[in-house]
The first five atom37 places (N, CA, C, CB, O) and aatype in JSON, in Angstrom:
{
  "aatype": [12, 15, 15, 18, 0, 0, 7, 11, 18, 0, 10, 7, 9, 4, 3, 1, 15, 7, 13, 16, 18, 11, 10, 11, 3, 10, 19, 18, 6, 19, 5, 3, 7, 1, 2, 16, 7, 9, 1, 19, 7, 1, 3, 12, 10, 3, 14, 3, 8, 14, 5, 2, 13, 10, 7, 1, 18, 14, 19, 8, 3, 14, 5, 0, 10, 13, 7, 0, 1, 14, 3, 15, 1, 16, 6, 15, 15, 15, 16, 0, 15, 0, 2, 17, 2, 14, 19, 7, 3, 1, 2, 15, 10, 0, 3, 0, 18, 7, 13, 15, 16, 6, 16, 15, 10, 5, 0, 6, 7, 5, 19, 7, 15, 19, 16, 9, 19, 16],
  "atom_mask": [
    [1, 1, 1, 1, 1],
    [1, 1, 1, 1, 1],
    [1, 1, 1, 1, 1],
    [1, 1, 1, 1, 1],
    [1, 1, 1, 1, 1],
    [1, 1, 1, 1, 1],
    [1, 1, 1, 0, 1],
    [1, 1, 1, 1, 1],
    [1, 1, 1, 1, 1],
    [1, 1, 1, 1, 1],
    [1, 1, 1, 1, 1],
    [1, 1, 1, 0, 1],
    [1, 1, 1, 1, 1],
    [1, 1, 1, 1, 1],
    [1, 1, 1, 1, 1],
    [1, 1, 1, 1, 1],
    [1, 1, 1, 1, 1],
    [1, 1, 1, 0, 1],
    [1, 1, 1, 1, 1],
    [1, 1, 1, 1, 1],
    [1, 1, 1, 1, 1],
    [1, 1, 1, 1, 1],
    [1, 1, 1, 1, 1],
    [1, 1, 1, 1, 1],
    [1, 1, 1, 1, 1],
    [1, 1, 1, 1, 1],
    [1, 1, 1, 1, 1],
    [1, 1, 1, 1, 1],
    [1, 1, 1, 1, 1],
    [1, 1, 1, 1, 1],
    [1, 1, 1, 1, 1],
    [1, 1, 1, 1, 1],
    [1, 1, 1, 0, 1],
    [1, 1, 1, 1, 1],
    [1, 1, 1, 1, 1],
    [1, 1, 1, 1, 1],
    [1, 1, 1, 0, 1],
    [1, 1, 1, 1, 1],
    [1, 1, 1, 1, 1],
    [1, 1, 1, 1, 1],
    [1, 1, 1, 0, 1],
    [1, 1, 1, 1, 1],
    [1, 1, 1, 1, 1],
    [1, 1, 1, 1, 1],
    [1, 1, 1, 1, 1],
    [1, 1, 1, 1, 1],
    [1, 1, 1, 1, 1],
    [1, 1, 1, 1, 1],
    [1, 1, 1, 1, 1],
    [1, 1, 1, 1, 1],
    [1, 1, 1, 1, 1],
    [1, 1, 1, 1, 1],
    [1, 1, 1, 1, 1],
    [1, 1, 1, 1, 1],
    [1, 1, 1, 0, 1],
    [1, 1, 1, 1, 1],
    [1, 1, 1, 1, 1],
    [1, 1, 1, 1, 1],
    [1, 1, 1, 1, 1],
    [1, 1, 1, 1, 1],
    [1, 1, 1, 1, 1],
    [1, 1, 1, 1, 1],
    [1, 1, 1, 1, 1],
    [1, 1, 1, 1, 1],
    [1, 1, 1, 1, 1],
    [1, 1, 1, 1, 1],
    [1, 1, 1, 0, 1],
    [1, 1, 1, 1, 1],
    [1, 1, 1, 1, 1],
    [1, 1, 1, 1, 1],
    [1, 1, 1, 1, 1],
    [1, 1, 1, 1, 1],
    [1, 1, 1, 1, 1],
    [1, 1, 1, 1, 1],
    [1, 1, 1, 1, 1],
    [1, 1, 1, 1, 1],
    [1, 1, 1, 1, 1],
    [1, 1, 1, 1, 1],
    [1, 1, 1, 1, 1],
    [1, 1, 1, 1, 1],
    [1, 1, 1, 1, 1],
    [1, 1, 1, 1, 1],
    [1, 1, 1, 1, 1],
    [1, 1, 1, 1, 1],
    [1, 1, 1, 1, 1],
    [1, 1, 1, 1, 1],
    [1, 1, 1, 1, 1],
    [1, 1, 1, 0, 1],
    [1, 1, 1, 1, 1],
    [1, 1, 1, 1, 1],
    [1, 1, 1, 1, 1],
    [1, 1, 1, 1, 1],
    [1, 1, 1, 1, 1],
    [1, 1, 1, 1, 1],
    [1, 1, 1, 1, 1],
    [1, 1, 1, 1, 1],
    [1, 1, 1, 1, 1],
    [1, 1, 1, 0, 1],
    [1, 1, 1, 1, 1],
    [1, 1, 1, 1, 1],
    [1, 1, 1, 1, 1],
    [1, 1, 1, 1, 1],
    [1, 1, 1, 1, 1],
    [1, 1, 1, 1, 1],
    [1, 1, 1, 1, 1],
    [1, 1, 1, 1, 1],
    [1, 1, 1, 1, 1],
    [1, 1, 1, 1, 1],
    [1, 1, 1, 0, 1],
    [1, 1, 1, 1, 1],
    [1, 1, 1, 1, 1],
    [1, 1, 1, 0, 1],
    [1, 1, 1, 1, 1],
    [1, 1, 1, 1, 1],
    [1, 1, 1, 1, 1],
    [1, 1, 1, 1, 1],
    [1, 1, 1, 1, 1],
    [1, 1, 1, 1, 1]
  ],
  "atom_positions": [
    [[0.81, -1.18, 0.0], [0.0, 0.0, 0.0], [0.86, 1.25, 0.0], [-0.93, 0.0, 1.18], [1.95, 1.29, 0.57]],
    [[0.34, 2.23, -0.64], [1.05, 3.5, -0.72], [0.95, 4.25, 0.59], [0.51, 4.35, -1.87], [-0.07, 4.2, 1.28]],
    [[2.0, 4.95, 0.94], [1.98, 5.72, 2.18], [1.49, 7.14, 1.95], [3.37, 5.74, 2.8], [1.48, 7.94, 2.89]],
    [[1.09, 7.47, 0.74], [0.59, 8.8, 0.43], [-0.91, 8.75, 0.14], [1.35, 9.4, -0.76], [-1.43, 7.71, -0.28]],
    [[-1.59, 9.85, 0.36], [-3.01, 9.95, 0.05], [-3.18, 10.08, -1.46], [-3.66, 11.14, 0.78], [-2.25, 10.46, -2.16]],
    [[-4.36, 9.76, -1.95], [-4.63, 9.8, -3.38], [-4.56, 11.22, -3.92], [-6.0, 9.19, -3.69], [-4.08, 11.43, -5.03]],
    [[-5.02, 12.2, -3.17], [-4.95, 13.6, -3.61], [-5.82, 13.89, -4.81], [0.0, 0.0, 0.0], [-5.45, 14.66, -5.69]],
    [[-6.97, 13.27, -4.85], [-7.86, 13.41, -6.0], [-8.3, 14.86, -6.21], [-9.08, 12.52, -5.84], [-8.49, 15.3, -7.34]],
    [[-8.47, 15.6, -5.13], [-8.93, 16.98, -5.22], [-7.84, 17.97, -4.82], [-10.15, 17.17, -4.34], [-8.12, 19.16, -4.64]],
    [[-6.61, 17.5, -4.67], [-5.52, 18.36, -4.19], [-5.13, 19.38, -5.26], [-4.29, 17.51, -3.79], [-5.17, 19.1, -6.46]],
    [[-4.77, 20.56, -4.8], [-4.33, 21.64, -5.68], [-2.86, 21.93, -5.44], [-5.19, 22.92, -5.45], [-2.34, 21.7, -4.34]],
    [[-2.2, 22.43, -6.45], [-0.8, 22.82, -6.34], [-0.59, 24.13, -7.08], [0.0, 0.0, 0.0], [-1.39, 24.5, -7.94]],
    [[0.48, 24.82, -6.77], [0.78, 26.11, -7.39], [1.96, 25.94, -8.33], [1.07, 27.2, -6.32], [2.98, 25.36, -7.96]],
    [[1.8, 26.45, -9.54], [2.87, 26.41, -10.55], [4.01, 27.29, -10.09], [2.35, 26.87, -11.95], [3.8, 28.44, -9.7]],
    [[5.24, 26.76, -10.13], [6.41, 27.52, -9.7], [6.78, 28.63, -10.68], [7.59, 26.59, -9.52], [7.49, 29.56, -10.31]],
    [[6.32, 28.55, -11.9], [6.66, 29.56, -12.89], [5.62, 30.68, -12.92], [6.77, 28.92, -14.26], [5.99, 31.86, -12.89]],
    [[4.34, 30.34, -12.99], [3.33, 31.38, -13.17], [2.6, 31.75, -11.89], [2.33, 30.93, -14.18], [2.04, 32.84, -11.8]],
    [[2.59, 30.87, -10.9], [1.85, 31.14, -9.67], [0.38, 30.77, -9.77], [0.0, 0.0, 0.0], [-0.38, 31.01, -8.83]],
    [[-0.04, 30.2, -10.9], [-1.43, 29.78, -11.07], [-1.67, 28.5, -10.29], [-1.77, 29.57, -12.57], [-0.74, 27.74, -10.01]],
    [[-2.93, 28.27, -9.95], [-3.32, 27.07, -9.23], [-3.77, 26.0, -10.22], [-4.43, 27.37, -8.21], [-4.59, 26.27, -11.1]],
    [[-3.24, 24.8, -10.07], [-3.57, 23.66, -10.92], [-3.95, 22.49, -10.03], [-2.38, 23.28, -11.85], [-3.67, 22.5, -8.83]],
    [[-4.58, 21.49, -10.62], [-4.71, 20.23, -9.91], [-3.31, 19.66, -9.76], [-5.68, 19.23, -10.67], [-2.49, 19.76, -10.67]],
    [[-3.03, 19.06, -8.63], [-1.7, 18.56, -8.34], [-1.24, 17.51, -9.35], [-1.65, 17.98, -6.94], [-0.06, 17.41, -9.67]],
    [[-2.19, 16.73, -9.86], [-1.83, 15.71, -10.84], [-1.47, 16.31, -12.2], [-2.97, 14.71, -11.01], [-0.86, 15.63, -13.03]],
    [[-1.83, 17.6, -12.44], [-1.52, 18.25, -13.71], [-0.2, 19.01, -13.68], [-2.62, 19.2, -14.07], [0.24, 19.52, -14.71]],
    [[0.44, 19.08, -12.52], [1.76, 19.71, -12.45], [2.83, 18.68, -12.82], [2.02, 20.3, -11.02], [2.79, 17.54, -12.35]],
    [[3.76, 19.09, -13.65], [4.84, 18.19, -14.09], [6.19, 18.83, -13.74], [4.74, 17.89, -15.63], [6.29, 20.05, -13.61]],
    [[7.2, 18.0, -13.6], [8.54, 18.5, -13.32], [9.18, 19.02, -14.6], [9.41, 17.39, -12.68], [9.06, 18.41, -15.67]],
    [[9.85, 20.15, -14.48], [10.54, 20.73, -15.62], [11.89, 20.04, -15.79], [10.72, 22.27, -15.44], [12.58, 19.74, -14.81]],
    [[12.27, 19.8, -17.04], [13.54, 19.15, -17.35], [14.38, 20.11, -18.18], [13.31, 17.8, -18.11], [13.92, 20.64, -19.19]],
    [[15.62, 20.34, -17.74], [16.56, 21.18, -18.49], [17.83, 20.4, -18.69], [16.83, 22.51, -17.76], [18.41, 19.86, -17.75]],
    [[18.27, 20.35, -19.92], [19.52, 19.67, -20.27], [19.48, 18.2, -19.84], [20.71, 20.37, -19.62], [20.5, 17.64, -19.45]],
    [[18.29, 17.59, -19.91], [18.15, 16.19, -19.6], [18.04, 15.87, -18.12], [0.0, 0.0, 0.0], [17.97, 14.7, -17.75]],
    [[18.03, 16.89, -17.25], [17.96, 16.67, -15.82], [16.74, 17.34, -15.22], [19.23, 17.18, -15.14], [16.34, 18.42, -15.64]],
    [[16.16, 16.68, -14.24], [15.02, 17.21, -13.52], [15.48, 18.4, -12.68], [14.36, 16.12, -12.63], [16.43, 18.28, -11.91]],
    [[14.8, 19.56, -12.82], [15.19, 20.76, -12.06], [14.5, 20.85, -10.72], [14.89, 22.0, -12.86], [14.91, 21.65, -9.87]],
    [[13.44, 20.05, -10.5], [12.7, 20.11, -9.25], [11.58, 21.14, -9.28], [0.0, 0.0, 0.0], [10.81, 21.23, -8.32]],
    [[11.49, 21.9, -10.35], [10.43, 22.9, -10.49], [9.21, 22.23, -11.08], [10.89, 24.1, -11.38], [9.3, 21.54, -12.09]],
    [[8.07, 22.44, -10.45], [6.82, 21.86, -10.96], [6.02, 22.96, -11.63], [5.99, 21.18, -9.82], [5.75, 24.01, -11.03]],
    [[5.66, 22.72, -12.88], [4.92, 23.7, -13.67], [3.7, 23.03, -14.28], [5.83, 24.32, -14.78], [3.64, 21.81, -14.4]],
    [[2.74, 23.86, -14.67], [1.57, 23.34, -15.36], [1.94, 22.88, -16.76], [0.0, 0.0, 0.0], [2.93, 23.33, -17.33]],
    [[1.14, 21.98, -17.3], [1.46, 21.44, -18.63], [1.46, 22.52, -19.71], [0.45, 20.35, -19.01], [2.21, 22.42, -20.68]],
    [[0.65, 23.55, -19.55], [0.64, 24.63, -20.54], [1.82, 25.59, -20.38], [-0.67, 25.41, -20.45], [2.09, 26.37, -21.29]],
    [[2.51, 25.54, -19.26], [3.68, 26.39, -19.03], [5.0, 25.65, -19.28], [3.65, 26.93, -17.61], [6.07, 26.24, -19.16]],
    [[4.91, 24.38, -19.61], [6.11, 23.54, -19.74], [6.87, 23.88, -21.02], [5.72, 22.06, -19.73], [6.29, 23.93, -22.1]],
    [[8.17, 24.11, -20.89], [9.05, 24.27, -22.04], [9.81, 22.96, -22.19], [10.04, 25.49, -21.86], [10.71, 22.68, -21.4]],
    [[9.46, 22.15, -23.19], [10.14, 20.85, -23.33], [11.61, 21.04, -23.66], [9.47, 20.01, -24.42], [12.0, 22.03, -24.3]],
    [[12.4, 20.11, -23.23], [13.84, 20.15, -23.49], [14.07, 19.96, -24.99], [14.6, 19.05, -22.66], [13.6, 18.97, -25.56]],
    [[14.77, 20.87, -25.61], [14.96, 20.85, -27.06], [16.04, 19.85, -27.44], [15.32, 22.25, -27.58], [17.08, 19.79, -26.78]],
    [[15.83, 19.06, -28.51], [16.84, 18.09, -28.93], [18.17, 18.72, -29.33], [16.3, 17.29, -30.1], [19.21, 18.05, -29.29]],
    [[18.16, 20.01, -29.72], [19.39, 20.7, -30.1], [20.36, 20.79, -28.91], [19.07, 22.11, -30.63], [21.57, 20.92, -29.11]],
    [[19.83, 20.72, -27.69], [20.69, 20.78, -26.5], [21.55, 19.54, -26.34], [19.85, 20.99, -25.27], [22.52, 19.56, -25.57]],
    [[21.22, 18.47, -27.03], [21.93, 17.21, -26.85], [22.94, 16.93, -27.95], [20.94, 16.09, -26.79], [23.47, 15.82, -28.03]],
    [[23.23, 17.93, -28.8], [24.21, 17.72, -29.86], [25.6, 17.48, -29.27], [24.24, 18.92, -30.81], [25.99, 18.15, -28.31]],
    [[26.31, 16.54, -29.83], [27.65, 16.24, -29.38], [27.72, 15.21, -28.28], [0.0, 0.0, 0.0], [28.81, 14.76, -27.93]],
    [[26.6, 14.82, -27.72], [26.62, 13.81, -26.67], [26.68, 12.4, -27.23], [25.39, 13.95, -25.78], [27.16, 11.47, -26.57]],
    [[26.2, 12.24, -28.43], [26.16, 10.92, -29.06], [27.0, 10.95, -30.33], [24.69, 10.48, -29.37], [26.95, 11.93, -31.07]],
    [[27.77, 9.92, -30.59], [28.6, 9.92, -31.8], [27.72, 9.84, -33.06], [29.59, 8.73, -31.77], [26.78, 9.06, -33.14]],
    [[28.07, 10.66, -34.03], [27.32, 10.69, -35.28], [28.31, 10.48, -36.42], [26.54, 12.05, -35.46], [29.31, 11.19, -36.52]],
    [[28.05, 9.52, -37.25], [28.88, 9.28, -38.42], [28.04, 9.68, -39.63], [29.35, 7.77, -38.5], [27.13, 8.96, -40.03]],
    [[28.36, 10.83, -40.21], [27.59, 11.37, -41.33], [28.55, 11.82, -42.43], [26.68, 12.55, -40.86], [28.81, 13.02, -42.56]],
    [[29.09, 10.89, -43.23], [30.04, 11.28, -44.26], [29.36, 12.1, -45.36], [30.7, 10.03, -44.87], [28.21, 11.84, -45.73]],
    [[30.08, 13.1, -45.87], [29.53, 13.98, -46.88], [30.2, 13.81, -48.25], [29.66, 15.42, -46.43], [29.54, 13.92, -49.28]],
    [[31.49, 13.54, -48.27], [32.23, 13.45, -49.53], [32.29, 12.02, -50.03], [33.65, 14.01, -49.36], [32.18, 11.07, -49.24]],
    [[32.45, 11.87, -51.33], [32.62, 10.56, -51.94], [34.1, 10.28, -52.11], [31.89, 10.48, -53.3], [34.86, 11.16, -52.51]],
    [[34.52, 9.06, -51.81], [35.91, 8.69, -51.99], [36.17, 8.42, -53.47], [36.28, 7.46, -51.12], [35.47, 7.62, -54.08]],
    [[37.17, 9.07, -54.02], [37.55, 8.85, -55.42], [36.52, 9.35, -56.41], [0.0, 0.0, 0.0], [36.3, 8.72, -57.45]],
    [[35.88, 10.46, -56.12], [34.87, 11.0, -57.02], [35.52, 11.44, -58.33], [34.12, 12.19, -56.37], [36.64, 11.96, -58.32]],
    [[34.83, 11.23, -59.45], [35.37, 11.59, -60.75], [34.34, 12.45, -61.49], [35.73, 10.33, -61.59], [33.52, 11.93, -62.24]],
    [[34.38, 13.78, -61.27], [33.42, 14.65, -61.94], [33.71, 14.73, -63.44], [33.45, 16.05, -61.33], [34.84, 14.48, -63.87]],
    [[32.71, 15.08, -64.2], [32.84, 15.19, -65.65], [33.68, 16.42, -65.97], [31.44, 15.28, -66.33], [33.24, 17.55, -65.73]],
    [[34.88, 16.23, -66.52], [35.77, 17.36, -66.83], [35.83, 17.64, -68.33], [37.17, 17.1, -66.3], [36.65, 18.44, -68.76]],
    [[34.99, 16.99, -69.12], [35.03, 17.18, -70.57], [34.33, 18.44, -71.01], [34.42, 16.01, -71.26], [34.71, 19.02, -72.04]],
    [[33.32, 18.9, -70.3], [32.57, 20.09, -70.71], [32.79, 21.21, -69.72], [31.07, 19.78, -70.84], [33.15, 20.98, -68.56]],
    [[32.57, 22.43, -70.18], [32.72, 23.58, -69.3], [31.49, 23.66, -68.41], [32.91, 24.9, -70.12], [30.36, 23.55, -68.87]],
    [[31.74, 23.85, -67.16], [30.63, 23.89, -66.2], [29.83, 25.17, -66.38], [31.15, 23.78, -64.76], [30.4, 26.22, -66.66]],
    [[28.54, 25.08, -66.23], [27.7, 26.26, -66.38], [27.91, 27.23, -65.22], [26.24, 25.87, -66.48], [27.67, 28.43, -65.36]],
    [[28.34, 26.71, -64.07], [28.55, 27.6, -62.93], [29.76, 28.5, -63.15], [28.71, 26.8, -61.64], [29.76, 29.64, -62.69]],
    [[30.81, 28.02, -63.83], [31.96, 28.87, -64.07], [31.69, 29.87, -65.19], [33.19, 28.02, -64.4], [32.32, 30.93, -65.23]],
    [[30.78, 29.55, -66.09], [30.48, 30.47, -67.18], [29.71, 31.67, -66.68], [29.69, 29.76, -68.27], [29.89, 32.77, -67.2]],
    [[28.85, 31.5, -65.68], [28.04, 32.61, -65.21], [28.54, 33.2, -63.89], [26.62, 32.16, -65.05], [27.92, 34.13, -63.36]],
    [[29.64, 32.69, -63.35], [30.1, 33.18, -62.05], [30.62, 34.6, -62.14], [31.19, 32.27, -61.51], [30.5, 35.35, -61.17]],
    [[31.2, 34.99, -63.28], [31.77, 36.33, -63.42], [30.85, 37.27, -64.19], [33.12, 36.25, -64.11], [31.29, 38.34, -64.62]],
    [[29.61, 36.92, -64.38], [28.7, 37.74, -65.15], [28.22, 38.9, -64.32], [27.52, 36.91, -65.66], [27.71, 38.71, -63.22]],
    [[28.37, 40.11, -64.83], [27.94, 41.32, -64.15], [26.81, 41.95, -64.95], [29.13, 42.32, -63.97], [27.09, 42.63, -65.93]],
    [[25.55, 41.76, -64.57], [24.45, 42.27, -65.37], [24.35, 43.79, -65.36], [23.18, 41.69, -64.89], [23.68, 44.35, -66.23]],
    [[24.98, 44.47, -64.41], [24.87, 45.92, -64.34], [25.85, 46.6, -65.28], [25.09, 46.4, -62.91], [25.48, 47.54, -65.99]],
    [[27.1, 46.15, -65.31], [28.11, 46.85, -66.06], [28.41, 46.28, -67.44], [0.0, 0.0, 0.0], [29.04, 46.96, -68.24]],
    [[27.98, 45.07, -67.74], [28.34, 44.42, -68.99], [27.18, 44.49, -69.97], [28.77, 42.97, -68.75], [26.28, 43.64, -69.93]],
    [[27.19, 45.49, -70.87], [26.08, 45.68, -71.81], [26.08, 44.61, -72.89], [26.16, 47.07, -72.45], [25.01, 44.25, -73.38]],
    [[27.25, 44.1, -73.29], [27.3, 43.11, -74.36], [26.65, 41.8, -73.93], [28.74, 42.85, -74.78], [25.95, 41.18, -74.74]],
    [[26.86, 41.37, -72.68], [26.25, 40.12, -72.25], [24.74, 40.27, -72.12], [26.85, 39.67, -70.93], [24.0, 39.3, -72.32]],
    [[24.27, 41.47, -71.79], [22.83, 41.71, -71.76], [22.25, 41.65, -73.16], [22.52, 43.08, -71.11], [21.17, 41.09, -73.38]],
    [[22.96, 42.22, -74.11], [22.48, 42.21, -75.48], [22.42, 40.79, -76.02], [23.37, 43.08, -76.37], [21.47, 40.43, -76.72]],
    [[23.43, 39.97, -75.7], [23.42, 38.59, -76.15], [22.31, 37.78, -75.47], [24.78, 37.94, -75.89], [21.66, 36.95, -76.1]],
    [[22.12, 38.04, -74.21], [21.14, 37.26, -73.46], [19.71, 37.54, -73.9], [21.28, 37.54, -71.98], [18.88, 36.63, -73.94]],
    [[19.41, 38.81, -74.23], [18.03, 39.16, -74.56], [17.82, 39.39, -76.05], [17.63, 40.4, -73.81], [16.7, 39.71, -76.47]],
    [[18.85, 39.24, -76.86], [18.69, 39.26, -78.3], [18.48, 40.62, -78.92], [0.0, 0.0, 0.0], [17.78, 40.72, -79.93]],
    [[19.05, 41.67, -78.37], [18.98, 42.98, -79.03], [20.38, 43.5, -79.26], [18.15, 43.99, -78.2], [21.34, 43.04, -78.64]],
    [[20.5, 44.48, -80.15], [21.83, 44.99, -80.49], [22.32, 45.94, -79.41], [21.81, 45.68, -81.86], [21.54, 46.47, -78.62]],
    [[23.65, 46.15, -79.39], [24.23, 47.03, -78.37], [23.99, 48.49, -78.7], [25.73, 46.76, -78.24], [24.2, 49.35, -77.83]],
    [[23.55, 48.82, -79.93], [23.24, 50.21, -80.27], [21.95, 50.66, -79.61], [23.15, 50.38, -81.79], [21.73, 51.86, -79.41]],
    [[21.09, 49.72, -79.28], [19.83, 50.07, -78.64], [20.11, 50.57, -77.23], [18.86, 48.85, -78.61], [20.85, 49.94, -76.47]],
    [[19.52, 51.71, -76.91], [19.76, 52.25, -75.57], [18.78, 51.6, -74.59], [19.62, 53.8, -75.56], [17.6, 51.42, -74.89]],
    [[19.3, 51.26, -73.46], [18.46, 50.69, -72.42], [17.91, 51.82, -71.57], [19.25, 49.66, -71.56], [18.68, 52.58, -70.97]],
    [[16.6, 51.93, -71.51], [15.98, 52.98, -70.71], [14.85, 52.37, -69.89], [15.45, 54.13, -71.6], [14.2, 51.41, -70.3]],
    [[14.67, 52.95, -68.76], [13.57, 52.51, -67.91], [12.86, 53.74, -67.39], [14.08, 51.61, -66.74], [13.49, 54.77, -67.12]],
    [[11.55, 53.64, -67.26], [10.78, 54.76, -66.73], [10.11, 54.34, -65.45], [9.73, 55.25, -67.75], [9.77, 53.17, -65.26]],
    [[9.93, 55.3, -64.58], [9.24, 55.02, -63.34], [8.61, 56.27, -62.8], [0.0, 0.0, 0.0], [8.84, 57.36, -63.32]],
    [[7.83, 56.14, -61.78], [7.16, 57.29, -61.21], [7.15, 57.12, -59.7], [5.73, 57.45, -61.78], [6.94, 56.03, -59.18]],
    [[7.38, 58.23, -59.01], [7.34, 58.23, -57.56], [6.01, 58.8, -57.13], [8.53, 59.03, -56.95], [5.6, 59.84, -57.63]],
    [[5.33, 58.13, -56.24], [4.03, 58.59, -55.78], [4.16, 59.7, -54.76], [0.0, 0.0, 0.0], [5.27, 60.09, -54.39]],
    [[3.04, 60.2, -54.3], [3.04, 61.26, -53.31], [2.37, 60.75, -52.03], [2.32, 62.54, -53.86], [1.52, 59.86, -52.06]],
    [[2.77, 61.34, -50.92], [2.23, 60.96, -49.63], [1.62, 62.2, -49.0], [3.32, 60.34, -48.72], [2.26, 63.25, -48.95]],
    [[0.4, 62.09, -48.52], [-0.26, 63.2, -47.84], [-0.43, 62.83, -46.38], [-1.64, 63.53, -48.5], [-0.98, 61.77, -46.05]],
    [[0.04, 63.71, -45.5], [-0.07, 63.47, -44.07], [-1.03, 64.5, -43.49], [1.33, 63.53, -43.37], [-0.83, 65.7, -43.65]],
    [[-2.07, 64.02, -42.83], [-3.04, 64.92, -42.22], [-2.93, 64.74, -40.71], [-4.5, 64.62, -42.72], [-3.03, 63.63, -40.19]],
    [[-2.73, 65.85, -40.02], [-2.63, 65.76, -38.55], [-3.82, 66.38, -37.89], [-1.36, 66.42, -38.05], [-3.9, 66.39, -36.66]]
  ]
}
């Protein structure tokens, strides 16, 4: 037999918020995998985040391939466009959009107005 009373109607106070809960609804808070001894309501509980446990367990997650042989016969598209400057290079813009370099590039826009009434 248990040496404690059932506590069916017992109330307890949340250590975090000070609200009154049924004693059976108060749970112990866990930080970094250890019980802190603080009892909080289930709606006030901050569960221990799995990110806190990084580095505690060995992880084998290889990223590189051993003896990889990339295709070196063609020029990579990433190296062809890595040095492309769309602002200063008018010839590459002309080639990309199919117009001659004699055509002037112009853009029009309009700025709106703001009225403030106090």
